[in-house]
C-alpha positions, 0 to 999 in steps of 0.5 A: 810238240812234234811228238803229237804232230808228226804221228798225226801227219803220218797217219793222215798221210797214210789214209790219203795214200789209201784214198788214191787206191780206195774210191771211198776213201777221200785223199785231198782232206787227209793230205791237206791235214798231213801238210798242216801237221807237218807244217807245225812240226817239221818243215823238212817233212812239209817241204817233202810233201809239198814237192811230191808230184802227186800232191804238191799242187793241191797242197799249194793251192789249198795253203795259198787260196784255200782252193780244192780241185774240182775233181776232189769236189765232185768226188766229195759231194758224190760220196757224201750223197752216196752215203746218205742214200746208202743210209736211206736204203738200209733204213736208218732211223729218221732222226739219224737220217736227218742228222746226216742230212744236216751234216752232209749239207753243211759239208757240201756247202763248204766244199762247193763254197771253196775256190776251185783249182785244176 
């Protein structure tokens, strides 16, 4: 099974690293996904990821408490709302807007319901 989890974890980590540079791409969920994938396939890669100064505490907070950093919560909610606002601006059909609004409400609700970490 490592043939599935390691490439998926590597891809998620790559997206997370891009999220450090690109403000529209979230870092936290991709790094947490990478940690999950590596935890399923390679304890060495999982340990390496958790020991990285940039991501380690975020991963440990998620794995231990299910907590999301306040900054990541703020950014996630703002990006979801910005995406919805952009959809309104470009005049997306109402049925699509309604589906987006429901999905975003669920996403924002989940993010805000998680405990906060530093």
